[in-house]
ZADOVEX-306641 format. One record per residue (C-alpha): residue number from 1; residue in one letter; x, y, z. Coordinates in Angstrom, 3 decimals. Layout:
<atoms>
<atom loke="NUM" kero="A" east="X" north="Y" up="Z"/>
...
</atoms>
This chain:
<atoms>
<atom loke="1" kero="M" east="0.000" north="0.000" up="0.000"/>
<atom loke="2" kero="S" east="1.365" north="3.408" up="-0.933"/>
<atom loke="3" kero="N" east="1.936" north="6.126" up="1.609"/>
<atom loke="4" kero="P" east="0.919" north="9.434" up="-0.006"/>
<atom loke="5" kero="S" east="2.106" north="11.523" up="2.897"/>
<atom loke="6" kero="G" east="5.583" north="9.995" up="2.862"/>
<atom loke="7" kero="T" east="5.775" north="10.366" up="6.626"/>
<atom loke="8" kero="A" east="4.855" north="6.970" up="8.026"/>
<atom loke="9" kero="A" east="5.406" north="3.313" up="7.320"/>
<atom loke="10" kero="G" east="3.273" north="1.395" up="4.853"/>
<atom loke="11" kero="T" east="0.598" north="-0.759" up="6.401"/>
<atom loke="12" kero="G" east="0.624" north="-4.529" up="6.300"/>
<atom loke="13" kero="T" east="2.581" north="-7.160" up="4.424"/>
<atom loke="14" kero="L" east="2.690" north="-6.951" up="0.647"/>
<atom loke="15" kero="S" east="2.654" north="-9.980" up="-1.642"/>
<atom loke="16" kero="T" east="4.943" north="-9.203" up="-4.559"/>
<atom loke="17" kero="K" east="5.910" north="-11.169" up="-7.665"/>
<atom loke="18" kero="A" east="9.578" north="-12.068" up="-8.062"/>
<atom loke="19" kero="I" east="12.054" north="-14.399" up="-9.745"/>
<atom loke="20" kero="G" east="13.724" north="-16.567" up="-7.124"/>
<atom loke="21" kero="F" east="15.217" north="-19.971" up="-6.389"/>
<atom loke="22" kero="T" east="14.790" north="-22.614" up="-3.689"/>
<atom loke="23" kero="E" east="18.052" north="-24.504" up="-4.229"/>
<atom loke="24" kero="Y" east="21.503" north="-23.850" up="-5.638"/>
<atom loke="25" kero="G" east="22.095" north="-24.837" up="-9.239"/>
<atom loke="26" kero="G" east="22.080" north="-23.721" up="-12.854"/>
<atom loke="27" kero="V" east="19.838" north="-21.061" up="-14.363"/>
<atom loke="28" kero="D" east="16.997" north="-23.598" up="-14.474"/>
<atom loke="29" kero="V" east="16.493" north="-23.204" up="-10.700"/>
<atom loke="30" kero="L" east="15.182" north="-19.662" up="-11.259"/>
<atom loke="31" kero="R" east="11.380" north="-19.595" up="-11.060"/>
<atom loke="32" kero="P" east="8.548" north="-17.059" up="-10.709"/>
<atom loke="33" kero="I" east="7.607" north="-16.920" up="-7.043"/>
<atom loke="34" kero="S" east="5.531" north="-14.789" up="-4.708"/>
<atom loke="35" kero="V" east="7.300" north="-13.036" up="-1.820"/>
<atom loke="36" kero="E" east="5.685" north="-11.696" up="1.336"/>
<atom loke="37" kero="L" east="7.319" north="-8.328" up="1.872"/>
<atom loke="38" kero="P" east="6.862" north="-6.665" up="5.270"/>
<atom loke="39" kero="P" east="6.261" north="-2.923" up="5.567"/>
<atom loke="40" kero="P" east="9.437" north="-0.823" up="5.689"/>
<atom loke="41" kero="G" east="11.103" north="-0.791" up="9.079"/>
<atom loke="42" kero="P" east="12.925" north="2.115" up="10.713"/>
<atom loke="43" kero="G" east="15.268" north="3.753" up="8.214"/>
<atom loke="44" kero="Q" east="13.824" north="1.815" up="5.288"/>
<atom loke="45" kero="V" east="11.690" north="2.561" up="2.251"/>
<atom loke="46" kero="R" east="9.677" north="0.288" up="0.009"/>
<atom loke="47" kero="I" east="10.352" north="0.737" up="-3.688"/>
<atom loke="48" kero="A" east="8.225" north="-0.193" up="-6.675"/>
<atom loke="49" kero="V" east="11.029" north="-1.535" up="-8.861"/>
<atom loke="50" kero="R" east="11.261" north="-0.316" up="-12.436"/>
<atom loke="51" kero="A" east="14.614" north="-1.907" up="-13.351"/>
<atom loke="52" kero="V" east="17.272" north="-4.086" up="-11.715"/>
<atom loke="53" kero="G" east="20.904" north="-4.571" up="-12.699"/>
<atom loke="54" kero="V" east="22.384" north="-8.021" up="-13.366"/>
<atom loke="55" kero="N" east="25.873" north="-8.648" up="-11.996"/>
<atom loke="56" kero="P" east="28.362" north="-11.555" up="-11.934"/>
<atom loke="57" kero="L" east="27.600" north="-11.854" up="-8.226"/>
<atom loke="58" kero="D" east="24.067" north="-12.962" up="-9.103"/>
<atom loke="59" kero="H" east="24.979" north="-16.134" up="-10.961"/>
<atom loke="60" kero="K" east="27.807" north="-16.929" up="-8.556"/>
<atom loke="61" kero="V" east="25.443" north="-16.782" up="-5.571"/>
<atom loke="62" kero="R" east="22.732" north="-18.748" up="-7.410"/>
<atom loke="63" kero="S" east="25.172" north="-21.526" up="-8.338"/>
<atom loke="64" kero="G" east="26.346" north="-21.964" up="-4.749"/>
<atom loke="65" kero="A" east="29.915" north="-20.959" up="-5.596"/>
<atom loke="66" kero="L" east="29.912" north="-18.239" up="-2.933"/>
<atom loke="67" kero="T" east="28.123" north="-19.947" up="-0.056"/>
<atom loke="68" kero="A" east="31.051" north="-19.187" up="2.248"/>
<atom loke="69" kero="L" east="30.821" north="-15.465" up="1.527"/>
<atom loke="70" kero="F" east="27.154" north="-14.971" up="0.650"/>
<atom loke="71" kero="P" east="24.907" north="-17.627" up="2.204"/>
<atom loke="72" kero="V" east="21.216" north="-17.214" up="1.376"/>
<atom loke="73" kero="T" east="17.931" north="-18.188" up="2.982"/>
<atom loke="74" kero="F" east="15.561" north="-20.018" up="0.668"/>
<atom loke="75" kero="P" east="13.493" north="-19.005" up="-1.142"/>
<atom loke="76" kero="A" east="16.090" north="-16.483" up="-2.291"/>
<atom loke="77" kero="V" east="15.677" north="-13.488" up="-4.589"/>
<atom loke="78" kero="L" east="18.758" north="-11.928" up="-6.169"/>
<atom loke="79" kero="G" east="19.346" north="-8.386" up="-7.398"/>
<atom loke="80" kero="Y" east="21.534" north="-5.891" up="-5.565"/>
<atom loke="81" kero="E" east="20.904" north="-2.639" up="-7.450"/>
<atom loke="82" kero="V" east="17.601" north="-1.111" up="-8.468"/>
<atom loke="83" kero="A" east="15.913" north="1.971" up="-9.811"/>
<atom loke="84" kero="G" east="12.291" north="2.659" up="-8.947"/>
<atom loke="85" kero="V" east="9.667" north="4.742" up="-7.209"/>
<atom loke="86" kero="V" east="9.327" north="5.118" up="-3.455"/>
<atom loke="87" kero="E" east="5.948" north="3.750" up="-2.331"/>
<atom loke="88" kero="S" east="6.183" north="4.051" up="1.442"/>
<atom loke="89" kero="V" east="8.725" north="4.903" up="4.124"/>
<atom loke="90" kero="G" east="9.565" north="3.584" up="7.568"/>
<atom loke="91" kero="A" east="9.946" north="5.378" up="10.863"/>
<atom loke="92" kero="G" east="12.656" north="8.023" up="11.004"/>
<atom loke="93" kero="V" east="12.837" north="8.536" up="7.242"/>
<atom loke="94" kero="S" east="12.417" north="12.203" up="6.322"/>
<atom loke="95" kero="E" east="14.519" north="12.426" up="3.145"/>
<atom loke="96" kero="W" east="12.153" north="10.442" up="0.920"/>
<atom loke="97" kero="R" east="8.462" north="10.645" up="0.151"/>
<atom loke="98" kero="A" east="6.077" north="8.466" up="-1.808"/>
<atom loke="99" kero="G" east="6.493" north="9.150" up="-5.522"/>
<atom loke="100" kero="D" east="10.211" north="9.993" up="-5.391"/>
<atom loke="101" kero="E" east="12.251" north="8.379" up="-8.178"/>
<atom loke="102" kero="V" east="15.427" north="6.818" up="-6.761"/>
<atom loke="103" kero="L" east="18.299" north="4.456" up="-7.476"/>
<atom loke="104" kero="G" east="20.650" north="2.625" up="-5.189"/>
<atom loke="105" kero="A" east="21.875" north="-0.592" up="-3.621"/>
<atom loke="106" kero="V" east="19.699" north="-3.165" up="-1.849"/>
<atom loke="107" kero="H" east="20.460" north="-6.259" up="0.240"/>
<atom loke="108" kero="G" east="19.179" north="-8.599" up="-2.462"/>
<atom loke="109" kero="G" east="15.552" north="-8.974" up="-3.488"/>
<atom loke="110" kero="G" east="15.771" north="-6.710" up="-6.536"/>
<atom loke="111" kero="Y" east="14.433" north="-9.293" up="-9.009"/>
<atom loke="112" kero="A" east="10.920" north="-8.379" up="-7.902"/>
<atom loke="113" kero="E" east="8.101" north="-5.902" up="-8.350"/>
<atom loke="114" kero="H" east="8.849" north="-4.412" up="-4.917"/>
<atom loke="115" kero="V" east="11.867" north="-4.351" up="-2.638"/>
<atom loke="116" kero="L" east="12.908" north="-2.887" up="0.711"/>
<atom loke="117" kero="A" east="15.930" north="-0.577" up="0.755"/>
<atom loke="118" kero="E" east="17.900" north="1.358" up="3.345"/>
<atom loke="119" kero="A" east="16.954" north="5.008" up="2.890"/>
<atom loke="120" kero="D" east="20.539" north="6.241" up="3.268"/>
<atom loke="121" kero="R" east="21.787" north="4.039" up="0.407"/>
<atom loke="122" kero="L" east="19.614" north="5.760" up="-2.192"/>
<atom loke="123" kero="V" east="19.976" north="8.893" up="-4.292"/>
<atom loke="124" kero="R" east="17.479" north="10.759" up="-6.420"/>
<atom loke="125" kero="K" east="17.278" north="9.683" up="-10.056"/>
<atom loke="126" kero="P" east="17.840" north="12.568" up="-12.492"/>
<atom loke="127" kero="A" east="14.867" north="13.013" up="-14.800"/>
<atom loke="128" kero="A" east="17.113" north="12.693" up="-17.861"/>
<atom loke="129" kero="L" east="18.490" north="9.325" up="-16.715"/>
<atom loke="130" kero="G" east="16.406" north="6.426" up="-18.041"/>
<atom loke="131" kero="W" east="15.275" north="3.604" up="-15.772"/>
<atom loke="132" kero="A" east="17.481" north="0.970" up="-17.379"/>
<atom loke="133" kero="Q" east="20.606" north="3.119" up="-17.221"/>
<atom loke="134" kero="A" east="19.798" north="4.169" up="-13.654"/>
<atom loke="135" kero="A" east="19.707" north="0.526" up="-12.551"/>
<atom loke="136" kero="A" east="23.134" north="-0.010" up="-14.124"/>
<atom loke="137" kero="V" east="24.791" north="2.643" up="-11.953"/>
<atom loke="138" kero="P" east="24.831" north="1.611" up="-8.251"/>
<atom loke="139" kero="V" east="27.026" north="-1.512" up="-8.096"/>
<atom loke="140" kero="A" east="29.444" north="-0.373" up="-10.807"/>
<atom loke="141" kero="A" east="29.812" north="3.085" up="-9.275"/>
<atom loke="142" kero="E" east="30.237" north="1.864" up="-5.708"/>
<atom loke="143" kero="T" east="32.668" north="-0.897" up="-6.679"/>
<atom loke="144" kero="S" east="34.704" north="1.506" up="-8.806"/>
<atom loke="145" kero="W" east="34.845" north="4.194" up="-6.118"/>
<atom loke="146" kero="R" east="35.786" north="1.641" up="-3.454"/>
<atom loke="147" kero="S" east="38.437" north="0.006" up="-5.646"/>
<atom loke="148" kero="L" east="40.162" north="3.276" up="-6.499"/>
<atom loke="149" kero="D" east="40.144" north="4.220" up="-2.816"/>
<atom loke="150" kero="L" east="41.501" north="0.881" up="-1.576"/>
<atom loke="151" kero="L" east="44.213" north="0.860" up="-4.228"/>
<atom loke="152" kero="G" east="45.269" north="4.377" up="-3.280"/>
<atom loke="153" kero="V" east="45.537" north="5.290" up="-6.934"/>
<atom loke="154" kero="E" east="46.121" north="9.012" up="-7.496"/>
<atom loke="155" kero="S" east="46.372" north="11.590" up="-10.234"/>
<atom loke="156" kero="G" east="49.386" north="10.865" up="-12.399"/>
<atom loke="157" kero="H" east="49.388" north="7.137" up="-11.602"/>
<atom loke="158" kero="T" east="49.078" north="4.452" up="-14.261"/>
<atom loke="159" kero="L" east="46.410" north="1.848" up="-13.475"/>
<atom loke="160" kero="L" east="46.046" north="-1.480" up="-15.276"/>
<atom loke="161" kero="V" east="42.470" north="-2.788" up="-15.353"/>
<atom loke="162" kero="H" east="41.753" north="-6.373" up="-16.400"/>
<atom loke="163" kero="G" east="38.300" north="-6.615" up="-17.986"/>
<atom loke="164" kero="A" east="37.962" north="-2.898" up="-18.597"/>
<atom loke="165" kero="A" east="34.952" north="-2.998" up="-20.937"/>
<atom loke="166" kero="G" east="32.511" north="-4.561" up="-18.472"/>
<atom loke="167" kero="G" east="29.971" north="-2.803" up="-16.275"/>
<atom loke="168" kero="V" east="32.415" north="-1.966" up="-13.480"/>
<atom loke="169" kero="G" east="35.279" north="-1.195" up="-15.834"/>
<atom loke="170" kero="T" east="33.177" north="1.207" up="-17.862"/>
<atom loke="171" kero="V" east="32.347" north="3.385" up="-14.856"/>
<atom loke="172" kero="L" east="35.772" north="3.020" up="-13.252"/>
<atom loke="173" kero="L" east="37.526" north="4.288" up="-16.379"/>
<atom loke="174" kero="Q" east="35.405" north="7.414" up="-16.302"/>
<atom loke="175" kero="F" east="36.012" north="8.031" up="-12.592"/>
<atom loke="176" kero="A" east="39.736" north="7.535" up="-13.231"/>
<atom loke="177" kero="R" east="39.753" north="9.939" up="-16.175"/>
<atom loke="178" kero="A" east="38.076" north="12.598" up="-14.025"/>
<atom loke="179" kero="R" east="40.792" north="12.114" up="-11.382"/>
<atom loke="180" kero="G" east="43.718" north="12.381" up="-13.807"/>
<atom loke="181" kero="I" east="44.621" north="8.686" up="-13.657"/>
<atom loke="182" kero="R" east="46.019" north="7.008" up="-16.772"/>
<atom loke="183" kero="V" east="44.394" north="3.638" up="-17.435"/>
<atom loke="184" kero="I" east="45.546" north="0.693" up="-19.490"/>
<atom loke="185" kero="G" east="42.625" north="-1.663" up="-20.027"/>
<atom loke="186" kero="T" east="42.576" north="-5.265" up="-21.216"/>
<atom loke="187" kero="A" east="39.752" north="-6.243" up="-23.541"/>
<atom loke="188" kero="S" east="39.029" north="-8.087" up="-26.753"/>
<atom loke="189" kero="E" east="40.060" north="-6.172" up="-29.853"/>
<atom loke="190" kero="A" east="36.397" north="-5.555" up="-30.686"/>
<atom loke="191" kero="N" east="36.189" north="-3.330" up="-27.595"/>
<atom loke="192" kero="H" east="39.367" north="-1.318" up="-28.166"/>
<atom loke="193" kero="A" east="37.716" north="1.646" up="-29.891"/>
<atom loke="194" kero="Y" east="35.188" north="1.719" up="-27.052"/>
<atom loke="195" kero="L" east="37.942" north="1.866" up="-24.426"/>
<atom loke="196" kero="R" east="39.677" north="4.666" up="-26.287"/>
<atom loke="197" kero="E" east="36.429" north="6.643" up="-26.197"/>
<atom loke="198" kero="L" east="36.472" north="6.252" up="-22.415"/>
<atom loke="199" kero="G" east="40.042" north="7.548" up="-22.236"/>
<atom loke="200" kero="A" east="41.883" north="4.254" up="-21.719"/>
<atom loke="201" kero="V" east="44.800" north="2.690" up="-23.591"/>
<atom loke="202" kero="P" east="43.535" north="-0.737" up="-24.743"/>
<atom loke="203" kero="V" east="45.589" north="-3.929" up="-24.901"/>
<atom loke="204" kero="V" east="44.527" north="-7.434" up="-25.907"/>
<atom loke="205" kero="Y" east="44.449" north="-9.983" up="-23.109"/>
<atom loke="206" kero="G" east="46.027" north="-13.432" up="-23.429"/>
<atom loke="207" kero="E" east="49.508" north="-14.699" up="-24.218"/>
<atom loke="208" kero="G" east="52.073" north="-11.925" up="-24.438"/>
<atom loke="209" kero="L" east="50.060" north="-9.563" up="-22.233"/>
<atom loke="210" kero="A" east="53.047" north="-8.589" up="-20.082"/>
<atom loke="211" kero="E" east="55.009" north="-7.385" up="-23.120"/>
<atom loke="212" kero="R" east="52.032" north="-5.410" up="-24.441"/>
<atom loke="213" kero="V" east="51.472" north="-3.729" up="-21.073"/>
<atom loke="214" kero="R" east="55.156" north="-2.806" up="-20.775"/>
<atom loke="215" kero="A" east="55.063" north="-1.351" up="-24.261"/>
<atom loke="216" kero="A" east="52.012" north="0.742" up="-23.359"/>
<atom loke="217" kero="A" east="53.542" north="1.825" up="-20.041"/>
<atom loke="218" kero="P" east="57.355" north="2.025" up="-20.378"/>
<atom loke="219" kero="G" east="57.520" north="3.551" up="-16.902"/>
<atom loke="220" kero="G" east="55.577" north="0.650" up="-15.402"/>
<atom loke="221" kero="V" east="52.141" north="0.439" up="-13.816"/>
<atom loke="222" kero="D" east="51.494" north="1.747" up="-10.326"/>
<atom loke="223" kero="R" east="48.410" north="-0.310" up="-9.484"/>
<atom loke="224" kero="V" east="46.384" north="-3.197" up="-10.953"/>
<atom loke="225" kero="L" east="42.678" north="-3.957" up="-10.659"/>
<atom loke="226" kero="D" east="41.435" north="-7.418" up="-11.621"/>
<atom loke="227" kero="A" east="37.786" north="-7.218" up="-12.674"/>
<atom loke="228" kero="V" east="37.761" north="-10.445" up="-14.661"/>
<atom loke="229" kero="G" east="39.013" north="-13.224" up="-12.347"/>
<atom loke="230" kero="S" east="40.691" north="-15.422" up="-14.943"/>
<atom loke="231" kero="G" east="44.045" north="-16.238" up="-13.383"/>
<atom loke="232" kero="V" east="45.722" north="-12.887" up="-13.997"/>
<atom loke="233" kero="L" east="46.888" north="-12.258" up="-10.429"/>
<atom loke="234" kero="P" east="50.466" north="-13.653" up="-10.649"/>
<atom loke="235" kero="L" east="51.151" north="-11.508" up="-13.719"/>
<atom loke="236" kero="S" east="49.490" north="-8.533" up="-12.048"/>
<atom loke="237" kero="V" east="51.765" north="-8.799" up="-8.993"/>
<atom loke="238" kero="E" east="54.783" north="-8.974" up="-11.294"/>
<atom loke="239" kero="L" east="53.737" north="-5.915" up="-13.309"/>
<atom loke="240" kero="A" east="52.813" north="-3.825" up="-10.264"/>
<atom loke="241" kero="G" east="55.921" north="-4.760" up="-8.294"/>
<atom loke="242" kero="G" east="54.125" north="-6.201" up="-5.282"/>
<atom loke="243" kero="A" east="50.909" north="-7.890" up="-4.126"/>
<atom loke="244" kero="E" east="49.982" north="-4.851" up="-2.039"/>
<atom loke="245" kero="R" east="49.532" north="-2.866" up="-5.258"/>
<atom loke="246" kero="V" east="46.989" north="-5.289" up="-6.699"/>
<atom loke="247" kero="L" east="43.276" north="-5.586" up="-5.945"/>
<atom loke="248" kero="T" east="40.785" north="-8.123" up="-7.275"/>
<atom loke="249" kero="I" east="37.001" north="-7.886" up="-7.285"/>
<atom loke="250" kero="A" east="36.559" north="-11.208" up="-9.066"/>
<atom loke="251" kero="D" east="38.933" north="-13.859" up="-7.642"/>
<atom loke="252" kero="W" east="38.755" north="-14.269" up="-3.883"/>
<atom loke="253" kero="Q" east="40.381" north="-17.718" up="-3.938"/>
<atom loke="254" kero="G" east="43.269" north="-16.458" up="-6.069"/>
<atom loke="255" kero="A" east="43.613" north="-13.478" up="-3.746"/>
<atom loke="256" kero="E" east="44.266" north="-15.792" up="-0.792"/>
<atom loke="257" kero="Q" east="46.732" north="-17.840" up="-2.806"/>
<atom loke="258" kero="H" east="48.773" north="-14.878" up="-4.039"/>
<atom loke="259" kero="G" east="48.483" north="-12.508" up="-1.069"/>
<atom loke="260" kero="V" east="46.382" north="-10.023" up="-3.005"/>
<atom loke="261" kero="R" east="43.558" north="-8.000" up="-1.485"/>
<atom loke="262" kero="F" east="40.015" north="-8.948" up="-2.439"/>
<atom loke="263" kero="T" east="36.978" north="-6.709" up="-2.319"/>
<atom loke="264" kero="G" east="33.732" north="-7.652" up="-3.937"/>
<atom loke="265" kero="G" east="30.138" north="-8.637" up="-3.767"/>
<atom loke="266" kero="E" east="27.400" north="-6.461" up="-2.410"/>
<atom loke="267" kero="A" east="28.035" north="-2.739" up="-2.238"/>
<atom loke="268" kero="T" east="28.994" north="-1.215" up="1.118"/>
<atom loke="269" kero="A" east="27.175" north="1.698" up="2.704"/>
<atom loke="270" kero="T" east="30.468" north="3.545" up="3.305"/>
<atom loke="271" kero="Y" east="30.926" north="4.232" up="-0.397"/>
<atom loke="272" kero="D" east="27.336" north="4.209" up="-1.678"/>
<atom loke="273" kero="R" east="26.430" north="7.876" up="-1.438"/>
<atom loke="274" kero="P" east="29.822" north="9.334" up="-2.510"/>
<atom loke="275" kero="A" east="29.994" north="6.942" up="-5.480"/>
<atom loke="276" kero="L" east="26.420" north="7.516" up="-6.610"/>
<atom loke="277" kero="N" east="26.719" north="11.269" up="-6.251"/>
<atom loke="278" kero="G" east="30.010" north="11.175" up="-8.141"/>
<atom loke="279" kero="A" east="28.428" north="9.230" up="-10.992"/>
<atom loke="280" kero="I" east="25.442" north="11.545" up="-11.177"/>
<atom loke="281" kero="E" east="27.698" north="14.617" up="-11.214"/>
<atom loke="282" kero="L" east="29.535" north="13.170" up="-14.221"/>
<atom loke="283" kero="F" east="26.222" north="12.293" up="-15.896"/>
<atom loke="284" kero="E" east="24.795" north="15.763" up="-15.424"/>
<atom loke="285" kero="A" east="28.018" north="17.275" up="-16.777"/>
<atom loke="286" kero="G" east="27.717" north="15.085" up="-19.865"/>
<atom loke="287" kero="D" east="30.850" north="13.138" up="-18.912"/>
<atom loke="288" kero="L" east="29.374" north="9.715" up="-18.062"/>
<atom loke="289" kero="T" east="28.677" north="7.045" up="-20.651"/>
<atom loke="290" kero="L" east="26.435" north="4.196" up="-19.448"/>
<atom loke="291" kero="P" east="26.197" north="1.589" up="-22.206"/>
<atom loke="292" kero="L" east="23.799" north="-1.301" up="-21.770"/>
<atom loke="293" kero="H" east="24.864" north="-4.663" up="-23.129"/>
<atom loke="294" kero="R" east="21.263" north="-5.850" up="-23.171"/>
<atom loke="295" kero="V" east="17.894" north="-4.978" up="-21.655"/>
<atom loke="296" kero="R" east="15.474" north="-7.838" up="-20.959"/>
<atom loke="297" kero="P" east="12.151" north="-8.258" up="-19.138"/>
<atom loke="298" kero="L" east="12.313" north="-9.694" up="-15.609"/>
<atom loke="299" kero="A" east="10.819" north="-12.954" up="-16.884"/>
<atom loke="300" kero="E" east="14.085" north="-13.534" up="-18.797"/>
<atom loke="301" kero="A" east="16.267" north="-13.448" up="-15.663"/>
<atom loke="302" kero="A" east="17.643" north="-16.926" up="-16.396"/>
<atom loke="303" kero="E" east="18.745" north="-15.934" up="-19.887"/>
<atom loke="304" kero="A" east="20.273" north="-12.732" up="-18.491"/>
<atom loke="305" kero="Q" east="22.309" north="-14.617" up="-15.890"/>
<atom loke="306" kero="A" east="23.519" north="-17.141" up="-18.471"/>
<atom loke="307" kero="E" east="24.658" north="-14.271" up="-20.674"/>
<atom loke="308" kero="S" east="26.363" north="-12.558" up="-17.744"/>
<atom loke="309" kero="A" east="28.200" north="-15.774" up="-16.832"/>
<atom loke="310" kero="R" east="29.600" north="-16.070" up="-20.367"/>
<atom loke="311" kero="G" east="31.292" north="-12.682" up="-19.932"/>
<atom loke="312" kero="H" east="32.767" north="-10.476" up="-22.670"/>
<atom loke="313" kero="L" east="30.082" north="-7.861" up="-22.095"/>
<atom loke="314" kero="R" east="30.211" north="-4.216" up="-23.050"/>
<atom loke="315" kero="G" east="28.360" north="-2.463" up="-20.256"/>
<atom loke="316" kero="K" east="25.606" north="-3.954" up="-18.106"/>
<atom loke="317" kero="I" east="22.647" north="-6.281" up="-18.499"/>
<atom loke="318" kero="V" east="19.461" north="-4.844" up="-17.012"/>
<atom loke="319" kero="L" east="16.070" north="-6.412" up="-16.326"/>
<atom loke="320" kero="M" east="12.980" north="-4.239" up="-16.712"/>
<atom loke="321" kero="V" east="10.367" north="-4.954" up="-14.076"/>
<atom loke="322" kero="S" east="7.567" north="-2.521" up="-14.840"/>
</atoms>
């Protein structure tokens, strides 16, 4: 039930349609389900979801590959970034009112018609930003902002990014450009012109990568970000001159093996607002490109996750809910 006044919690539990799963497995475990969503609690809002972003985390959690890091309670509903309309607010929430258009991170549950979100992890959606593009912002922006901060990369540094054409890489390159950071990005040759448009120096991944990186950066690379998770950490440590200069968001097992820092998964509240505001500032200045690899209806969540798992994306996959 909506809350027109925007000053009190919604009343009663809401039954909402979602795509969820009741056991770990392949994409075939994803099914339409009905979820009983309680009214927003203190500090929360309930959002009518318009679009939800699809991330590698989704298929990794669904498959059971990340049970040690991200255990779920069945039935489980994935989706960690949404764009939508505030329907009702919980106690203590004064920033948002029913009818506000927002985007931000959620603690799962985004593959649904409605979701609960922490009010302080949302920002207002600019009118010129479409729903699909808005849903592609939160995780990529927060992960990028957090990664640059944890790496300590600064203006004048050279940063090597593995998997630079993906959803995170796309936003990170633009944050880096705005900060005066030079980026060398690995990608398939088909994405090289795209990376140049984003201000990066592209190199082809695969055999001979070290020589190509050294040719592109004769003075060496200061930091390395692994956004692909395909066994690149030993080479990354070699190129950066130490494990402490390397960060991975895609290979937590390799990180333990090679002494590299890992950060990944669901966005953290510490970086949400600064990252989202930073992305919106770039968007409103005309300096943020948000390509969408594909937009699908929510009913095609299984196909979207299969596509995400295959990789080699340019930008994000987004599911439209309503």
